[in-house]
N, C-alpha and C positions, 0 to 999 in steps of 0.2 A: 559870891557864889555860895549857894545854899549847901549845907552839910548833906553828904550822901550822894552828891553828883560827881560824875567822872570829871577829871581835870584838876583835882586838888593835889596837894603835895604828895599824897600817898599813891598817886596813880602810876608811878614809874615801875617798870618791870624790875625784878631783882630778888634779893634774898630777904626773908622775913623769919621771925621765930615766934613760937608759941610754947611757953613753959619749957624752954630749953631745946625744943625740937625745931631744927632749921628747915625751911621749905623755900621753893621758888614759886613766885606768883606773878601773874600778869592780869591787868584789869581790862575788861572789855569796854572799849570806847565806841562812840557813835561814828565809826569810820570803817568802811568795808576792808580797807587795807589792814587795819588793826586786827579785824576778825580773821583775815587770811593768814597773817603772821602768827597769831596765836594758834590757829588750827595746825599750821605747819610745825610749830614748836611742840604741840601735843603729839602729833604723828611721829616726829623725830625722836620723841622720848618714849615711844612704844605704846602710846595711847591712841584713841580714836576720837575724832571730832567731826561734827557735821555743821555746815553753814546752811541754814534753810534759805530758800529762794526769796520768800516774801515776808520774812519775819526778822527784825533786827535783834538777833540773839545767836547763841552758839550752843550746840548740844554736845555733851561729853558722855562717852560710854564708860560706865563704871561697873564694878562687880555687882552692885545693887540695882543696876539698870541705867537708863538714860537720865542725865541731869541737864537742866536748862540754865544757862547763864544769860541774864539780860544785860542791857546797857548799865554800866557801873559796877556790875558784879565781878568777882574774881575767879580766875582759874588757878588752882593751886596744885603743884606737884610735890608730893610728900616723899620722904627719904626712901620709901620702899619702891618708888617709881610710879605710884598710882596717882591719877589725876582726879580732882573733884571740883565742882562748880559751887562756889560759896557766895551767898548774897552779900551785898556791900556792908550792911550794918553788922552782920555776924563776923565778917572778916575784920573790919576795923575794931570791933570789940575784942577780938581774940588774938590778933597778930600785931606785932610791932616790927618796923623796918630795922634791918641791921645796917647801921650807918658806919662808914669808914671814917677814921680820924682824918681831919683835913691836913693837907701838907702845908708846911710853912709858906706863906705868901699866897695861898689859894684864896679866892673870893668865896663868899658864902653863896649857897644856892639861891636862885631868885625867889622872892617872897611874892606870892600871888596877891592881886588886888582887883578892884572892880574896873580898872582901866581897859582901854581897847588893846587889841593885839598890834604890835609894831609891824608884824608881817602884813596884816590887813591894811594898815595905813600906807605901807609902801606900795601894795597892790593898787590902792586907790590913786596914789600919785602916778603910777604907771598908766592908769586910765586917762590921765590928763596930758601927760607928756607924749611926744612922738618919738619912739625909739624902735629900732629894728628888733625883730624876734621877741616882741612883747609877750606873746602867749607862752613861749618857752621859759622866759624869766618868771612869769607868774606861776607856772607849774613848779619851778624850783623853790620859789618862796612858800608855796603851799606845802611842798614836801618837807621843807625845813621846819615849818610850823608844826606839822604832824609829828616829826621826830622829836621836837622839843617837848610837845605835850606828853609823848610816850616816855621820854627819858627823864624829864624833870617834873611832870605832872602839872605844868602851868605854861601859859603863853609868855612870850617875851613882852613885857609891859614897861612903861615908864614908871618910875618910883618903885622899882622892885628891890631896892636896897643894894644893888650892885653898882660899881663904878663904870658908867657907860663909856667914859673916855679911855679907861684902861682896856675895856673890852674892844673898843674901836681900834686902838693902836696895836693891841695884841693880834687881832684878827687880820688887820692889814699887813702886819709884819709876816704872819704865817702865810698869807696869800702870796706875798712877794717871793718867799723862799719856795713855795710849792710851784709857782710859775717858773722860777729858775730851775727847779728840779726837772720839770718837763722839758725845758730847753736843753738841758745837759743830756738827758736821757735820749731825746729824739735827735740831737745833733743836727746834721744837715737836713734831716727830714722834718725839722720843727716848722710848723706853718707860720706864716708871717703874722697871723692874728695872735699867736701866742706871745711873740715878741712885743706886739702892740699892747696886749693886756699887761705884760710885765712892766712896761714903761708907765702905763696908766696907774698901776698899783703904786709904783714908787712915787709918782707925782702926788697921788692922793695921800700917801704916808707923809711926804714932805710937808704937805699942807696941814695934815692932822696934828703934827707935832708943834705947829705954830698957833694952834687954837688957844686963845687967851685963857688963863686960869679962871675957873668959875666953880661955884658949888656943884658937887657931883654926888651921884648915888641917890 
C-alpha cells in the first residue's frame, strides 16, 4: 500500500500528540458510514460537519471558515474543543499516536502487507457454498471488515505476524460464553436456534483444539 493512502496503521481513531499537546483524531476513509460516524462525532463535540451529496469528502465549519477533508485526510479535535481538517501528509508529519503499553500476554497489533483481505476471501467462499441467509452473513463480514479498518488501520490478512491459532481458539471460546450468556438471560424464552448455535460453537472449539501443531503467525 502506497504511503499517504487511508488504510495504513495510522488510520485508527484515537489520541495523538503534537509537541506535548494531546488531540483526538479520525481519518476520513472511502466509506460513507465512516463519513457519517465522523460527522456525528464532530456534532456531538459541539462542531458542525457537512457531508456533500456528490463529493467524497467532509466539510468542517471552523472559526476561519469551511475546511474540506478529502479521502485520507484527518479530522482533529483540539483541547479547546475546536475541530480542524488536516491533510494526510501534514497530519502524519506533525502528529504521533499515543500508544498504550501492551498488557502481559497480549498479541501485537496486525502488521499490514500486500495480501488479500480474509473477510473478502470468506465472502468469496460464501458465493460458492449454499447456505441459508447468505446475504445477511456477507453484510456482517463487510461490517466487521470496516470496523477492523477503522480500529486497527489494516485489513485482516494472512502473514500479519499474529498467531492465527490463538485468535481462532480465543474467539471460539468467547463465542461459546456469549451464546451461553444469551441462553441464561433469556431462560425459557431462549429460541431453539440459540441452543443450536451454542452446541455448534462447542463442537467447533473441540475440533480446533485438536488441530495439529504447525508453524503459526
